[in-house]
C-alpha positions as CSV (number, residue, x, y, z in Angstrom):
1,P,55.5,9.4,48.0
2,A,54.8,8.1,44.5
3,Q,51.7,5.8,44.7
4,H,51.6,2.7,42.7
5,K,49.0,2.8,40.5
6,L,46.8,-0.2,39.6
7,S,47.1,-2.9,36.8
8,I,43.9,-2.3,34.6
9,P,42.1,-5.3,32.6
10,V,42.4,-5.9,28.8
11,S,38.5,-5.0,29.0
12,V,39.4,-1.2,29.2
13,I,41.7,-1.6,26.1
14,N,38.8,-3.4,24.2
15,H,36.5,-0.3,25.3
16,L,39.2,2.3,24.1
17,V,39.1,0.5,20.8
18,E,35.3,0.7,20.2
19,L,35.4,4.1,21.3
20,G,38.0,5.1,19.1
21,Q,36.3,3.6,16.3
22,H,33.3,5.2,16.7
23,S,35.1,8.6,17.4
24,T,35.1,11.5,14.9
25,S,37.9,13.5,17.0
26,D,41.3,13.0,15.8
27,K,42.4,13.6,19.1
28,M,40.3,11.0,20.5
29,Q,41.4,8.4,18.1
30,A,45.0,9.1,19.0
31,C,44.5,8.6,22.8
32,C,42.5,5.7,21.6
33,D,45.1,4.2,19.4
34,M,48.2,5.3,21.9
35,S,46.4,3.2,24.8
36,T,46.4,0.2,23.0
37,I,50.0,0.7,21.7
38,A,51.5,1.4,25.2
39,F,49.6,-1.5,26.6
40,Y,50.6,-4.0,24.3
41,F,54.2,-2.5,23.7
42,L,54.6,-1.8,27.3
43,L,55.3,2.3,26.7
44,R,55.8,4.6,29.2
45,V,54.1,7.9,29.0
46,G,57.0,9.9,27.9
47,E,58.0,7.8,25.5
48,Y,55.3,8.7,23.1
49,T,53.8,12.4,24.2
50,G,54.9,15.5,24.0
51,H,57.1,17.3,26.6
52,R,56.7,20.8,28.1
53,K,59.1,23.1,26.3
54,K,60.8,24.0,29.6
55,E,61.3,20.1,30.4
56,N,64.8,18.7,29.8
57,R,64.6,15.2,29.4
58,R,66.9,12.6,27.7
59,T,63.9,10.2,26.7
60,K,63.0,10.5,22.9
61,Q,59.7,10.0,22.0
62,F,59.0,7.5,19.4
63,R,58.3,9.0,15.8
64,A,56.9,7.5,12.5
65,C,60.3,7.0,11.1
66,D,61.0,4.5,14.1
67,I,58.2,2.3,13.1
68,T,58.7,-0.3,10.8
69,F,56.2,-2.7,9.5
70,F,56.6,-6.2,7.9
71,D,54.3,-8.8,6.0
72,E,54.1,-12.3,6.5
73,H,57.3,-12.7,4.1
74,D,59.1,-10.6,6.2
75,N,59.0,-7.8,3.4
76,I,59.3,-4.1,4.9
77,I,55.9,-2.6,3.8
78,P,56.6,1.3,3.5
79,N,55.2,3.3,5.9
80,D,53.3,6.1,3.4
81,A,51.7,2.6,1.9
82,P,48.0,3.1,2.3
83,L,46.2,1.8,5.6
84,H,44.8,-1.4,4.1
85,I,48.1,-2.2,2.8
86,L,49.4,-1.4,6.1
87,Y,46.7,-3.3,7.9
88,S,48.0,-6.6,6.2
89,A,51.7,-6.3,8.1
90,T,51.7,-9.1,10.5
91,T,54.6,-7.6,12.8
92,A,55.2,-3.9,13.8
93,V,58.9,-3.1,15.2
94,M,59.8,0.1,17.1
95,R,63.1,0.9,17.2
96,I,64.8,2.4,20.2
97,T,66.7,5.7,20.1
98,N,66.8,7.0,23.6
99,Q,64.3,5.5,25.5
100,K,64.5,4.7,29.3
101,N,66.0,1.2,29.9
102,G,66.4,0.6,26.1
103,T,69.6,0.0,24.3
104,R,69.9,2.8,21.5
105,G,69.4,1.0,18.1
106,S,67.6,-2.0,19.5
107,R,64.0,-2.8,18.7
108,I,61.1,-4.1,20.4
109,S,58.4,-5.9,18.1
110,H,54.9,-7.3,18.5
111,T,52.6,-9.4,15.9
112,T,48.9,-9.2,15.2
113,S,46.5,-10.7,17.7
114,G,43.4,-11.5,15.1
115,T,41.5,-9.3,17.7
116,P,39.7,-5.6,17.3
117,A,42.7,-4.4,20.1
118,C,45.5,-5.2,17.9
119,P,48.9,-3.4,18.6
120,V,49.9,-3.7,15.1
121,R,46.7,-2.4,13.4
122,A,46.8,0.6,16.1
123,L,50.0,1.6,15.2
124,A,49.5,1.1,11.7
125,R,46.6,3.6,11.9
126,R,48.9,6.1,13.7
127,V,51.7,5.8,10.8
128,S,49.0,6.3,8.2
129,Y,47.5,9.3,9.7
130,I,50.7,11.2,10.2
131,M,52.1,10.2,6.7
132,S,49.1,10.9,5.2
133,H,48.6,14.4,6.9
134,P,50.0,17.7,5.2
135,E,51.0,19.3,8.9
136,C,52.9,16.4,10.2
137,T,56.5,14.6,8.8
138,E,58.2,11.0,9.4
139,E,59.7,13.2,12.4
140,S,56.6,13.2,14.0
141,I,55.9,11.8,17.7
142,I,53.4,8.8,16.9
143,S,50.7,10.6,19.0
144,T,50.4,13.5,17.0
145,Y,47.1,14.8,15.8
146,Y,45.8,17.9,14.4
147,S,44.1,20.1,16.8
148,T,41.4,21.9,15.2
149,R,41.3,24.5,18.2
150,T,45.1,25.3,17.8
151,H,44.9,24.7,13.8
152,S,48.5,22.9,14.3
153,A,49.9,19.4,14.7
154,R,50.9,18.4,18.2
155,P,51.4,15.5,20.1
156,L,49.3,14.4,23.0
157,Q,50.2,15.0,26.4
158,A,50.5,12.4,29.5
159,S,47.1,14.1,31.0
160,D,45.6,13.3,27.8
161,I,46.2,9.9,28.6
162,N,45.8,10.1,32.1
163,A,42.2,11.5,31.8
164,L,41.1,8.8,29.3
165,I,41.9,5.8,31.6
166,K,39.8,7.4,34.7
167,T,37.1,8.2,32.6
168,A,37.1,4.7,30.8
169,V,37.5,2.9,34.3
170,C,34.4,4.9,35.2
171,L,32.5,4.3,32.2
172,L,33.1,0.5,32.6
173,G,31.9,0.4,36.2
174,L,35.3,-0.7,37.4
175,D,35.6,2.0,40.4
176,K,32.9,0.2,42.1
177,K,34.9,-3.0,42.0
178,G,38.4,-1.6,43.2
179,F,40.0,0.6,40.7
180,P,39.1,3.9,41.8
181,P,40.1,6.5,39.4
182,A,43.0,7.7,41.8
183,S,44.5,4.5,41.3
184,V,44.9,4.5,37.9
185,S,46.8,6.4,35.3
186,S,48.7,6.0,32.2
187,H,51.3,4.2,34.0
188,S,48.5,1.4,34.4
189,L,48.7,0.8,30.8
190,R,52.2,-0.4,31.1
191,V,52.2,-2.3,34.4
192,G,48.3,-4.0,33.0
193,G,50.3,-5.7,29.6
194,G,53.1,-6.5,31.7
195,H,51.1,-8.8,33.4
196,G,49.7,-10.7,30.5
197,N,46.6,-9.3,30.2
């Protein structure tokens, strides 16, 4: 039977934000930003990570073109604007195409938090990265990064997020406080964000 995953505290997200800021790895930065976005936007891992070619899933992952940023006057900020302009956004909206338990065409939004772990800024970094990278297009999944190993753009996998969450819990010593690695995963982001952490 499936095991229920524990809700992670916001301290894990804060740790990942700091980790991403100090990393020079495109993949690590993508992992940390996507963890923040998934936590606050309550995303399922399949909505932003790649699927194996043999998997036939109806869920469509969020792409850069599904994201819209608004400034304080409700004006749209173009996705190809420089990052410092995207950072001026006060609201980010994600348009649902065919996500689980979502109505096609409806939108989920979040406003800026004023903290380092800001979901709008994390989303701005992902969109800016994709729009400015020659290997990516606006149709790219928002977790896409350039892999120096394969010399190609590819989306994160669910296993990447799972491994990061388990590692973060151990680094913060939460494994000794009732959060064993086996009891946390990418789903813990959605559960933790849903509990209002």
